[in-house]
GUNU-386940 format. One record per residue (C-alpha): residue number from 0; x, y, z. Coordinates in Angstrom, 3 decimals. Layout:
REM GUNU-386940
> NUM  X  Y  Z $
...
REM end
This chain:
REM GUNU-386940
> 0  62.503  -34.250  -74.703 $
> 1  59.759  -36.854  -75.142 $
> 2  58.685  -38.538  -71.995 $
> 3  58.516  -42.331  -72.203 $
> 4  55.627  -43.849  -70.260 $
> 5  56.498  -47.113  -68.601 $
> 6  53.965  -49.923  -68.435 $
> 7  53.013  -51.062  -64.846 $
> 8  54.423  -54.431  -63.781 $
> 9  51.839  -57.123  -63.172 $
> 10  52.483  -60.081  -60.750 $
> 11  50.479  -62.730  -62.581 $
> 12  50.887  -65.415  -59.868 $
> 13  49.586  -63.062  -57.094 $
> 14  46.769  -61.924  -59.343 $
> 15  45.651  -65.500  -60.167 $
> 16  45.855  -66.452  -56.415 $
> 17  43.447  -63.766  -55.349 $
> 18  39.774  -64.735  -54.956 $
> 19  38.635  -62.067  -57.529 $
> 20  41.324  -61.708  -60.162 $
> 21  41.182  -58.240  -61.701 $
> 22  43.608  -56.101  -63.744 $
> 23  43.128  -52.408  -63.607 $
> 24  43.567  -51.368  -67.251 $
> 25  43.152  -47.634  -66.435 $
> 26  40.670  -47.251  -69.206 $
> 27  39.795  -43.721  -68.144 $
> 28  43.370  -42.657  -68.517 $
> 29  43.468  -44.453  -71.934 $
> 30  40.254  -42.836  -72.977 $
> 31  41.493  -39.389  -71.875 $
> 32  44.847  -39.894  -73.627 $
> 33  43.054  -41.328  -76.698 $
> 34  40.766  -38.330  -76.845 $
> 35  43.750  -36.070  -76.477 $
> 36  45.561  -37.908  -79.229 $
> 37  42.496  -37.858  -81.597 $
> 38  42.090  -34.194  -80.824 $
> 39  45.736  -33.537  -81.603 $
> 40  45.452  -35.660  -84.866 $
> 41  42.247  -33.725  -85.817 $
> 42  43.931  -30.369  -85.090 $
> 43  46.990  -31.470  -87.140 $
> 44  44.739  -32.590  -89.993 $
> 45  42.750  -29.397  -89.959 $
> 46  45.922  -27.310  -89.828 $
> 47  47.424  -29.426  -92.596 $
> 48  44.272  -29.120  -94.687 $
> 49  44.213  -25.349  -94.112 $
> 50  47.900  -25.072  -95.029 $
> 51  47.378  -27.268  -98.089 $
> 52  44.306  -25.188  -99.119 $
> 53  46.233  -21.976  -98.574 $
> 54  49.147  -23.400  -100.540 $
> 55  46.831  -24.610  -103.247 $
> 56  45.028  -21.270  -103.486 $
> 57  48.302  -19.460  -103.531 $
> 58  49.653  -21.886  -106.136 $
> 59  46.397  -21.411  -108.231 $
> 60  46.677  -17.654  -107.929 $
> 61  50.344  -17.806  -108.893 $
> 62  49.625  -20.267  -111.705 $
> 63  46.784  -18.000  -112.989 $
> 64  49.113  -14.959  -112.922 $
> 65  51.675  -16.987  -114.823 $
> 66  49.046  -18.174  -117.366 $
> 67  47.817  -14.555  -117.862 $
> 68  51.354  -13.382  -118.254 $
> 69  52.068  -16.271  -120.664 $
> 70  48.875  -15.382  -122.581 $
> 71  49.853  -11.751  -122.732 $
> 72  53.321  -12.630  -123.930 $
> 73  51.817  -15.091  -126.502 $
> 74  49.381  -12.423  -127.739 $
> 75  52.163  -9.828  -127.995 $
> 76  54.305  -12.421  -129.798 $
> 77  51.488  -13.093  -132.212 $
> 78  50.981  -9.440  -132.835 $
> 79  54.639  -9.074  -133.476 $
> 80  54.522  -11.967  -135.920 $
> 81  51.490  -10.403  -137.645 $
> 82  53.314  -7.096  -137.871 $
> 83  56.337  -8.874  -139.162 $
> 84  54.275  -10.659  -141.916 $
> 85  52.638  -7.340  -142.832 $
> 86  55.947  -5.553  -143.018 $
> 87  57.376  -8.372  -145.116 $
> 88  54.355  -8.159  -147.451 $
> 89  54.727  -4.361  -147.673 $
> 90  58.394  -4.784  -148.475 $
> 91  57.705  -7.507  -151.039 $
> 92  55.005  -5.262  -152.584 $
> 93  57.294  -2.291  -152.679 $
> 94  60.042  -4.425  -154.338 $
> 95  57.494  -5.736  -156.844 $
> 96  56.276  -2.262  -157.546 $
> 97  59.808  -1.026  -157.970 $
> 98  60.577  -3.808  -160.346 $
> 99  57.368  -3.115  -162.282 $
> 100  58.208  0.636  -162.398 $
> 101  61.686  -0.174  -163.695 $
> 102  60.287  -2.520  -166.307 $
> 103  57.638  0.067  -167.197 $
> 104  60.308  2.739  -167.696 $
> 105  62.289  0.435  -169.804 $
> 106  59.349  -0.478  -171.867 $
> 107  58.409  3.205  -172.343 $
> 108  61.981  3.981  -173.458 $
> 109  61.689  1.164  -176.011 $
> 110  58.347  2.430  -177.166 $
> 111  59.703  5.947  -177.439 $
> 112  62.561  4.702  -179.548 $
> 113  60.039  2.878  -181.807 $
> 114  57.864  5.967  -182.069 $
> 115  60.865  8.084  -183.008 $
> 116  61.698  5.605  -185.714 $
> 117  58.038  5.684  -186.927 $
> 118  57.955  9.482  -186.862 $
> 119  61.017  9.503  -189.226 $
> 120  59.102  7.571  -191.820 $
> 121  55.719  9.271  -191.213 $
> 122  55.999  11.773  -193.994 $
> 123  56.491  8.974  -196.527 $
> 124  53.464  7.099  -195.183 $
> 125  51.378  10.254  -195.331 $
> 126  52.237  10.718  -198.982 $
> 127  51.342  7.057  -199.638 $
> 128  47.974  7.483  -197.817 $
> 129  47.215  10.650  -199.804 $
> 130  47.811  8.801  -203.002 $
> 131  45.562  5.914  -201.801 $
> 132  42.825  8.384  -200.706 $
> 133  42.943  10.076  -204.134 $
> 134  42.588  6.731  -205.848 $
> 135  39.673  5.794  -203.581 $
> 136  37.974  9.065  -204.289 $
> 137  38.299  8.442  -208.027 $
> 138  36.935  4.985  -207.599 $
> 139  34.046  6.201  -205.438 $
> 140  33.211  8.820  -208.085 $
> 141  33.058  6.132  -210.661 $
> 142  30.893  3.916  -208.395 $
> 143  28.504  6.883  -207.649 $
> 144  28.255  7.509  -211.376 $
> 145  27.415  3.808  -211.953 $
> 146  24.904  3.740  -209.149 $
> 147  23.204  6.894  -210.327 $
> 148  22.885  5.502  -213.761 $
> 149  21.501  2.265  -212.320 $
> 150  19.036  4.162  -210.066 $
> 151  17.889  6.237  -213.054 $
> 152  16.879  3.006  -214.782 $
> 153  15.277  1.360  -211.714 $
> 154  13.528  4.453  -210.123 $
> 155  10.903  4.848  -212.831 $
> 156  9.858  1.173  -212.566 $
> 157  9.762  1.448  -208.775 $
> 158  7.708  4.602  -208.884 $
> 159  5.261  3.159  -211.338 $
> 160  4.929  0.021  -209.142 $
> 161  4.350  2.140  -206.018 $
> 162  1.810  4.322  -207.782 $
> 163  -0.127  1.550  -209.445 $
> 164  -0.188  -0.723  -206.368 $
> 165  -0.559  2.069  -203.744 $
> 166  2.525  0.782  -201.872 $
> 167  5.738  2.100  -200.428 $
> 168  9.010  0.119  -200.658 $
> 169  11.564  0.865  -197.887 $
> 170  14.861  -0.693  -196.842 $
> 171  14.702  -1.601  -193.127 $
> 172  17.848  -3.828  -192.647 $
> 173  20.658  -5.057  -194.908 $
> 174  19.082  -6.928  -197.812 $
> 175  15.553  -6.532  -196.272 $
> 176  12.650  -4.630  -197.913 $
> 177  9.532  -3.412  -196.148 $
> 178  6.514  -3.135  -198.550 $
> 179  3.482  -1.302  -197.172 $
> 180  0.068  -1.156  -198.963 $
> 181  -2.954  1.120  -198.510 $
> 182  -6.312  1.443  -200.286 $
> 183  -7.045  -2.279  -199.871 $
> 184  -9.663  -2.397  -197.185 $
> 185  -12.836  -0.859  -198.774 $
> 186  -14.099  0.082  -195.296 $
> 187  -10.876  1.753  -194.357 $
> 188  -8.640  2.895  -197.175 $
> 189  -5.826  4.216  -194.817 $
> 190  -5.430  0.785  -193.210 $
> 191  -1.921  -0.582  -193.818 $
> 192  -1.047  -4.039  -194.970 $
> 193  2.667  -4.901  -195.013 $
> 194  5.340  -7.574  -195.323 $
> 195  9.138  -7.756  -195.036 $
> 196  11.056  -9.516  -197.923 $
> 197  14.559  -10.908  -197.374 $
> 198  16.517  -10.729  -200.667 $
> 199  19.974  -11.605  -199.259 $
> 200  20.175  -14.672  -201.435 $
> 201  18.859  -14.614  -205.007 $
> 202  16.417  -17.385  -205.789 $
> 203  15.971  -18.101  -202.071 $
> 204  13.686  -15.268  -201.087 $
> 205  12.123  -15.280  -197.600 $
> 206  9.192  -13.353  -196.153 $
> 207  10.139  -12.621  -192.558 $
> 208  6.637  -11.352  -191.453 $
> 209  3.277  -10.102  -192.776 $
> 210  0.713  -7.872  -191.116 $
> 211  -1.915  -9.278  -191.034 $
> 212  -0.816  -12.925  -191.458 $
> 213  -1.606  -14.454  -194.917 $
> 214  -2.652  -18.072  -195.083 $
> 215  -1.453  -18.503  -198.647 $
> 216  2.050  -16.997  -198.005 $
> 217  3.969  -20.278  -198.293 $
> 218  2.674  -20.993  -201.848 $
> 219  3.278  -17.410  -202.957 $
> 220  6.939  -17.558  -201.725 $
> 221  7.433  -20.910  -203.452 $
> 222  6.213  -19.312  -206.753 $
> 223  8.529  -16.329  -206.269 $
> 224  11.586  -18.576  -205.772 $
> 225  10.652  -20.554  -208.825 $
> 226  10.117  -17.488  -211.099 $
> 227  12.276  -14.792  -209.485 $
> 228  9.558  -12.234  -210.452 $
> 229  9.556  -9.826  -207.493 $
> 230  7.144  -7.359  -209.048 $
> 231  4.651  -10.145  -209.922 $
> 232  5.085  -11.385  -206.289 $
> 233  4.216  -7.930  -204.876 $
> 234  1.088  -7.832  -207.080 $
> 235  0.022  -11.298  -205.889 $
> 236  0.690  -10.371  -202.154 $
> 237  -1.544  -7.286  -202.628 $
> 238  -4.287  -9.472  -204.237 $
> 239  -4.051  -11.829  -201.313 $
> 240  -4.360  -8.994  -198.796 $
> 241  -7.339  -7.591  -200.832 $
> 242  -9.103  -11.025  -200.737 $
> 243  -8.411  -11.336  -196.987 $
> 244  -9.695  -7.883  -196.194 $
> 245  -12.752  -7.802  -198.400 $
> 246  -14.018  -11.373  -198.757 $
> 247  -16.711  -10.856  -196.127 $
> 248  -17.804  -7.531  -197.347 $
REM end
């Protein structure tokens, strides 16, 4: 039970009548009790701070454990969600592959039916192709005969041209002729002079290249397109090469 300290009674009239009025405030007792009180307050404060710190640390540790547990649960949940997504994708892929396989099988069955129908008419088509091949062979034989006859007329003229002009005429690409000359340069009779003539369009002849270059080539090509005389053009080209090679000799 708390002890209640009573305050001392002071006779104010007696005190004022005395020659040296003085009130004993008992400051030493007050200071002692005050120190005791402050010490008790300080002890209480320190204890409270220690308890609060302990509770705070304990709460922080518990909160950390709960956070770690929550993070672990969240990570596990995320992993489960990822696995679920992957499983759903695998299932969807398997369903799609199954549908594709079923569609492919149905398509192959339809194709097989079509092939069976085609096979039933294959013999007739083979006979038709044989007849077409026979006709083509007859037409090719006629064309070969015509070309042989045409070559027989052209070859002598070409051979004479090649012999007289010391040149060789060759086909290099479609509608392109390579004409090579020798015996032009007096200092080197084996030296070659050549040009490529494009004859794809009649009356619009083109010289794609010459070796060596000819300064008068443009005028010679203009004369060729005006006259259409290829043999005369070959002769004039040779004369131009001859002049180019021997004008300084």
